[in-house]
C-alpha positions in Angstrom: -39.0 -5.4 -6.7 -39.7 -3.0 -3.6 -37.8 0.2 -3.2 -35.3 -0.7 -0.7 -32.8 0.3 1.4 -30.1 -0.7 3.4 -29.3 2.0 7.1 -25.3 1.8 8.3 -25.4 2.9 11.1 -21.2 2.6 13.3 -21.8 1.5 16.6 -18.4 1.0 17.8 -14.9 2.2 16.8 -12.5 0.7 18.4 -9.2 2.1 19.7 -5.7 -0.3 19.1 -5.0 -0.6 22.4 -8.6 -2.1 23.6 -7.6 -4.7 20.2 -4.0 -5.2 21.0 -1.6 -4.7 24.4 1.4 -4.1 22.3 1.0 -3.5 18.7 1.7 -7.0 16.1 3.0 -4.4 13.6 6.0 -2.5 14.4 5.5 1.5 13.6 7.5 4.5 14.9 4.2 6.3 16.3 1.5 4.7 18.1 -2.0 4.0 15.4 -4.3 6.1 15.9 -8.4 4.6 16.2 -10.4 4.8 12.6 -10.4 8.5 11.5 -12.7 8.2 8.5 -16.2 6.8 10.8 -17.3 7.9 14.3 -19.9 6.0 16.4 -23.6 6.7 15.8 -22.9 8.0 11.9 -25.2 6.9 9.6 -25.2 6.0 5.7 -27.9 5.2 3.4 -26.7 2.2 0.6 -30.1 2.9 -2.4 -31.0 -0.2 -4.9 -27.5 0.7 -7.0 -25.4 0.1 -4.3 -22.7 2.5 -4.4 -20.6 3.5 -1.9 -22.5 6.1 0.7 -20.3 9.5 0.2 -17.6 9.5 2.8 -17.7 6.1 3.6 -14.0 4.0 3.8 -13.2 2.5 0.7 -11.6 -0.6 2.4 -14.6 -0.9 5.1 -16.7 -0.4 2.0 -14.7 -3.3 -0.4 -15.7 -5.7 3.0 -19.5 -5.3 3.7 -20.6 -4.2 0.3 -22.0 -8.3 0.0 -23.5 -8.2 3.9 -25.5 -5.0 1.8 -26.3 -6.7 -0.9 -27.6 -9.6 0.8 -29.9 -7.5 2.6 -30.7 -5.0 0.2 -32.2 -8.1 -2.2 -34.4 -9.6 1.1 -31.6 -12.2 2.3 -31.3 -12.6 6.0 -28.4 -14.5 8.3 -30.0 -17.8 9.5 -28.9 -17.5 13.2 -30.5 -13.7 13.5 -33.7 -13.5 15.0 -34.3 -10.3 13.8 -34.3 -10.3 10.0 -33.2 -7.4 7.9 -30.7 -6.6 10.2 -26.4 -8.0 10.7 -23.7 -6.9 12.3 -20.4 -6.5 10.4 -17.0 -5.1 10.7 -14.7 -3.8 8.5 -11.5 -5.5 7.8 -8.7 -3.7 9.7 -7.4 -6.3 12.4 -5.4 -3.4 14.5 -8.8 -0.8 14.6 -11.5 -2.3 13.9 -15.1 -0.8 13.2 -18.2 -2.0 13.6 -21.6 -1.5 11.8 -25.0 -2.5 11.8 -26.7 -2.8 8.5 -30.3 -2.3 8.8 -33.0 -3.3 5.4 -34.7 0.0 5.7 
């Protein structure tokens, strides 16, 4: 198997106000956008499939399956660009969107 890696690029960090006019979850203070990631941030995943240092654990649990699929040569059939996927973390109030690229 070739020495394949997957690059993760943070495409978009949504502010909760962009997702909902009013939060569906009651809070005493406004929820900020994701504080772990910022747009343009890049991470690389090696064949060992270890979560990159500094990456959000919740987001990793959501995107590691698509990372693995790309790592081992899979592609989404609806995408004309092979080796790429756009995925989102599971935080529905303040989602973060990632570009995954096989490199």
